[in-house]
N, C-alpha and C positions, 0 to 999 in steps of 0.2 A: 503493500500500499504506499502511495506517494505521501510525502510529508508536504503540507500544503503551506506552511508558514512563509510569509513573504510574496505569495503569489496574489494575482487578482482573482476574487471569488467568482466563480463561475456564474453567469446570469441564469436566471430561471423564471418561469412563469407557471404558477401552480394555482389549483383551485383551493380555497381556504374554507376552514369550518364557519366562517362568518359569512359565506355565500358569495364571496368575490374573488377575483384573480388576484394573486399577488406576485410581483417580480421584486428582484434585488433592489431596484431603484426606488421602490416604495420606502425602503428603510434609510434612504439617504440621509445622513445627518445624525444617525444613531449609531450605536455599537449594536451589532447584532449577534445574537446566540442563535445558531442554527444547529439544532439537535436532531440527529437521525436516530430512530429506534425501530425496532423489528415489527411490534405488533400492539395495537390497542388492547387494553384490559388483559394483560398479561401481568405476572407478579413484578418483574423489573421494570417494565416499562410504566406500569401504573405509580411504583415508587418513585421513579425518575420525574414523571408528569406532575405527580402531586408535590414533590419537592421543588420544582421549578415554579409551579404555581404559587406556593406559600412564599417564595422569595421574590416574584415577580415585582412588587412593590419597590423592593430594593434596587433591583436591576433598572427599573424606570427612574428612580431617583438619580442613578448614576448615568442616565443618558442611553440605557439599553433598551432593547426589546428581546423577547424570547419566542421562537418559533419552532415547533416540533414538524418533523417530516416523517411520514411512513407510507408504506403502499396501501394502507388501508382506505376504504371509501369514506366519502364525506358523511354518510349514513352511519358508519362504524365511528367516525370521529364525534359526530353529534352524541350518539349514545354513551360513548367515553366521556365526553365532556360532561354531560348531565349526570352520569353515575357518580363522578368524583367531583363535581362542582369546580371543574377547571377553568380558570380565566385565561387560558392560553389560546393563540392561535395555532391550530394544526392545519398543515397542508397535506393534500393527498398526491402522492407520486406513483400511480398505478403502474407505470411501465417502467419504474427505477431510474428513469433518465438523468434526474437531478442528483438523486443518490451516487449514481455511477460516476457522474462529473465530480463529486466531492470524495470520491474513493470509500462510500459508505455501502457499497453493494458488491459482491463477490464471494469468494471462497472463504468459507470459515469453519472451525471446527465446532461441532455441536454435539455433545454426548459421545465423543469419541470418534465420530464420523465427519468427514468432510462434506459440507453441503454448500449450496449456493443461496445467499440470502442477504439481508440487510444487516451490516456491522453497525453496531452501537457505536456512535462517534460524535463529535461536535466539533463545530468551528466558531471561532469568535471573528466578526469581520468589523473593521474599523469602519468610520464614516465614509473614508474615500474608497471603499471597496476591497481593500487589501486585507487578507486573511492574516490576523495578528497572532492566533494561538489555534493549535489543532491537537485535539485529543483523538488519535485515530482508532483507539480501542478503549472502551469503558468497561473496566473489570467489576465495578461495584456501582450499579445504577442509583441506588438510594443515596450514595454519598456524593455523586457527581455533580449535582446543583450547588451544594455548598462550596465545592472546589472551583466551580465557574465564578461564583460570587467572590471568592477570595481573589481571583484573577482581577476581576471587575474592581476590587478595592485597590488593588496595587496599581492599576492603571489610573485610578482617580487620585492616589498620591503622588503619581509621576506627572500629573498635569500642573 
Protein backbone atom coordinates (compact mmCIF):
# COMPACT_ATOMS: atom_id res chain seq x y z
CA UNK A 1 0.00 0.00 0.00
CA UNK A 2 1.34 3.40 -0.97
CA UNK A 3 2.13 5.94 1.71
CA UNK A 4 0.16 9.04 0.74
CA UNK A 5 1.54 11.83 2.94
CA UNK A 6 2.65 14.85 0.94
CA UNK A 7 0.62 13.89 -2.13
CA UNK A 8 -2.39 15.70 -3.55
CA UNK A 9 -5.58 14.04 -2.35
CA UNK A 10 -7.41 12.26 -5.18
CA UNK A 11 -10.61 14.06 -6.10
CA UNK A 12 -13.93 12.31 -5.68
CA UNK A 13 -17.67 12.77 -6.06
CA UNK A 14 -19.84 10.43 -4.01
CA UNK A 15 -23.42 10.31 -2.78
CA UNK A 16 -23.77 11.21 0.88
CA UNK A 17 -26.06 10.15 3.68
CA UNK A 18 -27.50 13.68 3.59
CA UNK A 19 -28.92 13.10 0.08
CA UNK A 20 -26.31 15.29 -1.64
CA UNK A 21 -23.28 14.59 -3.82
CA UNK A 22 -19.99 15.51 -2.19
CA UNK A 23 -16.61 16.24 -3.76
CA UNK A 24 -13.22 17.01 -2.27
CA UNK A 25 -13.65 20.69 -3.21
CA UNK A 26 -16.71 20.90 -0.90
CA UNK A 27 -14.31 20.71 2.05
CA UNK A 28 -11.88 23.39 0.83
CA UNK A 29 -10.71 25.56 3.70
CA UNK A 30 -11.19 22.77 6.25
CA UNK A 31 -8.98 20.00 7.47
CA UNK A 32 -10.75 16.87 6.29
CA UNK A 33 -10.60 13.51 8.03
CA UNK A 34 -11.58 10.94 5.44
CA UNK A 35 -11.87 7.55 7.06
CA UNK A 36 -12.50 4.33 5.18
CA UNK A 37 -14.26 1.46 6.89
CA UNK A 38 -15.43 -2.00 5.77
CA UNK A 39 -19.10 -2.12 6.69
CA UNK A 40 -21.93 -0.39 8.49
CA UNK A 41 -23.17 -1.92 11.72
CA UNK A 42 -20.26 -4.26 12.46
CA UNK A 43 -18.50 -4.10 15.84
CA UNK A 44 -15.26 -2.39 14.80
CA UNK A 45 -16.91 -0.02 12.34
CA UNK A 46 -19.57 0.91 14.86
CA UNK A 47 -16.98 1.63 17.56
CA UNK A 48 -15.00 3.81 15.16
CA UNK A 49 -18.07 5.73 13.91
CA UNK A 50 -19.43 6.30 17.42
CA UNK A 51 -15.98 7.51 18.51
CA UNK A 52 -15.70 9.98 15.63
CA UNK A 53 -19.29 11.09 16.28
CA UNK A 54 -18.61 11.86 19.94
CA UNK A 55 -15.47 13.81 19.05
CA UNK A 56 -16.96 15.65 16.05
CA UNK A 57 -17.53 18.95 17.94
CA UNK A 58 -13.84 19.01 18.90
CA UNK A 59 -12.75 18.37 15.31
CA UNK A 60 -15.06 21.17 14.15
CA UNK A 61 -13.67 23.59 16.77
CA UNK A 62 -10.22 22.89 15.30
CA UNK A 63 -11.41 23.66 11.75
CA UNK A 64 -12.04 20.10 10.71
CA UNK A 65 -14.66 17.89 9.14
CA UNK A 66 -14.99 14.11 9.52
CA UNK A 67 -16.40 11.96 6.74
CA UNK A 68 -16.72 8.16 6.59
CA UNK A 69 -16.58 6.16 3.36
CA UNK A 70 -17.64 2.57 2.72
CA UNK A 71 -19.13 0.48 -0.08
CA UNK A 72 -22.46 0.37 1.76
CA UNK A 73 -25.62 1.77 0.19
CA UNK A 74 -27.22 5.03 1.28
CA UNK A 75 -30.07 2.98 2.76
CA UNK A 76 -27.57 1.07 4.89
CA UNK A 77 -25.91 4.35 5.92
CA UNK A 78 -29.29 5.79 6.94
CA UNK A 79 -30.06 2.78 9.12
CA UNK A 80 -26.57 2.92 10.68
CA UNK A 81 -26.85 6.64 11.40
CA UNK A 82 -30.31 6.27 12.94
CA UNK A 83 -29.42 3.22 15.03
CA UNK A 84 -26.41 4.91 16.66
CA UNK A 85 -27.51 8.56 16.39
CA UNK A 86 -24.39 9.38 14.38
CA UNK A 87 -23.81 13.06 13.51
CA UNK A 88 -21.41 12.07 10.73
CA UNK A 89 -21.63 12.38 6.97
CA UNK A 90 -21.17 8.94 5.41
CA UNK A 91 -20.41 8.53 1.71
CA UNK A 92 -21.28 5.55 -0.45
CA UNK A 93 -18.53 4.21 -2.73
CA UNK A 94 -20.25 1.13 -4.21
CA UNK A 95 -17.59 0.35 -6.80
CA UNK A 96 -14.72 1.16 -4.38
CA UNK A 97 -13.20 3.58 -6.91
CA UNK A 98 -12.44 6.24 -4.30
CA UNK A 99 -11.19 3.65 -1.82
CA UNK A 100 -8.85 2.29 -4.49
CA UNK A 101 -7.55 5.80 -5.25
CA UNK A 102 -6.69 6.21 -1.55
CA UNK A 103 -5.20 2.73 -1.15
CA UNK A 104 -8.11 1.67 1.06
CA UNK A 105 -9.24 -1.29 -1.02
CA UNK A 106 -7.24 -4.35 -1.94
CA UNK A 107 -5.82 -7.57 -0.57
CA UNK A 108 -5.94 -8.02 3.17
CA UNK A 109 -5.63 -10.88 5.59
CA UNK A 110 -8.82 -11.67 7.44
CA UNK A 111 -9.10 -14.63 9.80
CA UNK A 112 -5.91 -16.06 8.32
CA UNK A 113 -7.15 -15.89 4.72
CA UNK A 114 -6.21 -13.41 2.02
CA UNK A 115 -9.32 -11.62 0.80
CA UNK A 116 -10.14 -8.61 -1.34
CA UNK A 117 -11.93 -5.79 0.47
CA UNK A 118 -11.89 -2.48 2.27
CA UNK A 119 -8.78 -1.75 4.29
CA UNK A 120 -9.65 0.29 7.38
CA UNK A 121 -7.53 3.41 6.93
CA UNK A 122 -7.65 7.18 7.32
CA UNK A 123 -6.22 10.26 5.65
CA UNK A 124 -6.14 13.83 6.92
CA UNK A 125 -6.30 16.34 4.09
CA UNK A 126 -5.09 19.92 4.55
CA UNK A 127 -7.21 22.87 3.37
CA UNK A 128 -5.05 23.05 0.22
CA UNK A 129 -5.86 19.43 -0.73
CA UNK A 130 -2.57 17.85 0.37
CA UNK A 131 -2.62 14.66 2.43
CA UNK A 132 -0.84 15.58 5.67
CA UNK A 133 -1.39 12.34 7.59
CA UNK A 134 -2.06 8.78 6.47
CA UNK A 135 -2.86 5.80 8.62
CA UNK A 136 -2.68 2.99 6.02
CA UNK A 137 -4.00 0.36 8.42
CA UNK A 138 -5.98 0.81 11.62
CA UNK A 139 -5.41 -2.03 14.08
CA UNK A 140 -7.80 -0.84 16.82
CA UNK A 141 -10.87 0.90 15.43
CA UNK A 142 -12.25 1.98 18.81
CA UNK A 143 -9.03 3.84 19.73
CA UNK A 144 -8.45 5.43 16.34
CA UNK A 145 -10.69 8.54 16.63
CA UNK A 146 -8.74 9.66 19.72
CA UNK A 147 -5.44 9.26 17.84
CA UNK A 148 -6.75 11.37 14.97
CA UNK A 149 -7.91 14.05 17.42
CA UNK A 150 -4.44 14.04 19.03
CA UNK A 151 -3.00 14.73 15.57
CA UNK A 152 -5.46 17.62 15.13
CA UNK A 153 -4.43 19.09 18.48
CA UNK A 154 -0.77 18.87 17.45
CA UNK A 155 -1.63 20.73 14.23
CA UNK A 156 -3.45 23.42 16.21
CA UNK A 157 -0.42 23.93 18.48
CA UNK A 158 1.77 24.36 15.40
CA UNK A 159 -0.33 27.17 13.93
